[in-house]
N, C-alpha and C positions, 0 to 999 in steps of 0.2 A: 595477441593474434594466435588463433588455433590453426595448427597444420592438419590438413585432411588426408594426406597421403597414407594409404594403407587402411583407412577406415572402411567399414562395411555399412552400406546404406540400403534401405527399402524406400521406394517411391511409389505411392499409390496413384493411379491415374497417370502412369509414367510413360505412356506410349505416344502422347501428343501434347501440344500446348505447353503450359507452364511445366508440367511434369517432365516432358521430354527435354525441354530447355535446361531444367535443373540436372537431369541425368547427364546431359552433354558436359555440363560444367563439372560435375562430380567425377566423371571419367577423366577429364582433363587434369583434375587435381590428384588423380591416382587412387580413386576409391573403387572398390568392388561394389556393384550395384545390382539390386533385384528390382525389376519392374512388375507391378501388379496393375492389370487393366482388363476391362471387359472386352475390348476389341482385339480379337485374336490376330486379325490381319495386320492391324497397326502395331501390335507387339512384335510381330516378325520383322516388319520394316524397321522399327526402332532398334531392335537388337542388332540388325545388320548395320545400322548407322553407328552404333555405339561400340561394337566389338573392336578391340585393339589387342595387341600382344602384351600390353602392360597391365591390364586389369581383367577381371572376370565380370561378365554381364549375364544375368539370368532373367528370364521373362516367363510369367505365368498368368493365365486368364483368371480373373477374380471379380466376383461381385462383392464389393466390400461390405454390403449390408447383410451378407450371409456369415453369421458367426462361426459356423462349422468350417466354412472354407477358409476364413481367416486363421483359424486354429491349425488347419492342415498346412497352409502355406507358411505360417510362422515356423512350424517344425521343419519344413523344407528349407527355409532360409537359413536356419541354424545348421542344417546338414551341409548346405552349399557354402556358407560363408563363415560359420562359427558364430561368435557373438555379434549382435547387431548394435552398432554405434550410433546410427542415425536413422530415425524414422520420419519420413515426410508424408503427412496426410494431405494429399492434394486432390484426390478423386472427389467428384461431386455430381449433383443432379439438380436441374432447374426446369421449371415450367413457368412461363410468364403469364400475366393477366391479372385483373383485379380479383381479390380473394373470393368475393361472393359469386363470381362467375365461374369458378373452378370447382371440379369435384374435390371433396375433402381428401380423397385418396392421393391427389397430387401433393397436397401439403404433407401428408403422412410419409409418402415416399421420399420427399426432400429431407425430412427429419431423419428417416432411416439411413439414407446414404450420407448425408452431410454431418450428422451428429452421432447417431447410434454406432455407425461404423468406426468412429474414432474411439468410442468406449472399447470396442472389441480389440482394435489394433494396439491402442495404448496399454490396455490391461494385459496384453500378451507380453509386451517388452519392458514396461516400466519397472516391474519388480526386479528383473535381473539387472537393469541399469542402476536401480537403487542399491542392490547388493554390492555391486562393484564401485558405486559412487562415480559413475561415468556414463555419459550418453547425452544425446540431444534429440528432442522431439519438436518438429516443426509442423504447425497446423495452419493450413491455408484458409483464412477467413475471407473477408471481403471489405471493400470500401463501404458497402452498404451496411456493414455492422457499425460504422461510425456515423454515417448519414443515410437514413432510410430512403428507399426508393419505391414510390407507388407502382403497383404492377408486379412487385416481387416480394409479396408479403411473407410467404412461407420461406423463400430463399433468405430474405433478410433475417427472419426469426432464427433460422438455422445458423447463420453466420454470426449473429450476436451470441448464440450458444457456444460456437467454436471459440470465440474470443474469451468468453467467460470461463470456459473449461480450461483453456490454456493459462489464463491468469491465476485461477485458483490452484491448479496443479503446480505451478511454479512456486506459489506460497507454501503448499503442502510439503514439497521436497525441501524447501528452505527450512521450514519448521522442523523437519526430520533431520536436519543437519547434513543433508546430501547436496552440498554445494557444487558437486561435479556433474549433477544432472541438470541440463538446461532445457528451457522451453522458449519457443519463438512463435508468435502469432503474426501471420502475414496478411496484409490488407491491400490487395490490388485494386486500383481504380479501373475505369473502363479501358479495355484493350481493344484496339481497332479491329483485330481479327479474332476468330475463334468463337467461343460459346456466346459471347455477348456482342457479336457483330450487329450493328444497327442500334445498340443502346446509345442514346444521344442526349446531350444537354443543349440548351439554346446558346446563343453567342456569348452571353454573359457567363454562363456556366462553363463554357469551354475556355474562356479567358481565366476564370478563377481556378478551374481544375482541368487542365488539358488531358486529353486521352493518352494512354500509354501506347507507344508505337508498336511494340511486339512483346512476345512472351519472355524473351531473354532479359528484358529490363527487370521483370519480377524475379527471374531465376538468379540474376546477378545480385539482387538485393538479398535473396535467401542465402546464397552461398557466401557472399562477401560480408554482409552486415549481420545476418543471422548466425550462420555456422562458424565463421572465422572470428567475428568480433563479439559474438554472444549477445547480440541485441535482442531484447525481449519483444520489441515491435519492429516490423518492417512494413513501411507504408509507402506506396508508390502510386501516383506522384505524391510528393511530400505535401503538396497543397491541401491534401485531405485532412491534415492535422488542423487546418483552420476550423473545420466542422467540429472537431473535438474541443477546441478552445471555446468556440461560440456556445457549445452546449452547456458549458459551465458558467457562462457570463450573460447570456441573452435569455429573456423569458420565453417559455415554450411557444406561446402564441406567435410572437415575433419570429422566432426561429423557424416555425412551420411556414410562415409567409415568405421568408427568405429562401427556404428550400424550394418552394414552388416558383419563385421568381427566377431561378437559374435553370428552370426547365425540367425539374424532377417529376412534375406531375404528368408529363408527356414522354418520359424518357424511353418507354418501351413501344411507342407508337410505330416506329420503323424497325423494330426488332427483327433480325434475320437469323438469330441463333437457332440451333436445332431443337425443336420442340420434343419434349419427352426423351431427352437423351441423358444417359449416364456418361460422364465424360472424363477425359484427362485434358480438359478444357474444350474439347470438341467431341468427341466420342462416338460410340456405337449405339445403335438402337437398344434401348432397355427392354428386355423381355422378362416380365415377372414370372 
């Protein structure tokens, strides 16, 4: 069990949703925390909620798809906190709808925010973690990286990439003998509130994979299972593991029919999430 007191953490998309829930838990554990988020007003509110006499909390506006801004804020974080022990890549962007009905720019933007941004942030901090053989990088992927969801083609693609990136980087640091550097991939299922409000399976789907009640369920998994226990995968609800097992056992044609039978084909019909948002699971209007 790893102790977190005194650790220094950066949380992208830290002003709301999963990001804020993680920050609250990290502050309780005694970590200094830096929040990056596009929503300036939400950052101010979050910082007010997190500030205590026991830890330091810093907040900066950031478009994580902007490489230069990531570089600037990485330097600022080092000035504020010293070495960075924990990097949690949580910020993301989504637009729903069938792929052929969307401008291709929507797909590109989702890859920029959900994947390329991780290249920038990880490349900033991984070398120094490798040098001291200490650090933990957490990347928030998605349940749709384990079981695809129609209407979320670009988002699903990006989250498969996040999982793959996390997995290969874990192997690279192991191959380099840097066993003190850890990686965790996080796979949240449908959360009742926030960015995916209205995402819905049918009755059978809800029985097999119930919705997550709030963001703190995911935050608890990140902190308790990922950071403290060093788990490589954090999946909530755990029933999502069923899809992973079936993928290795069931022929693809049957697996596709099973996916549609639980309502995945209509999962975004009643979607209420915020279109065109860059988020810390709910977030501010994205202005390119």
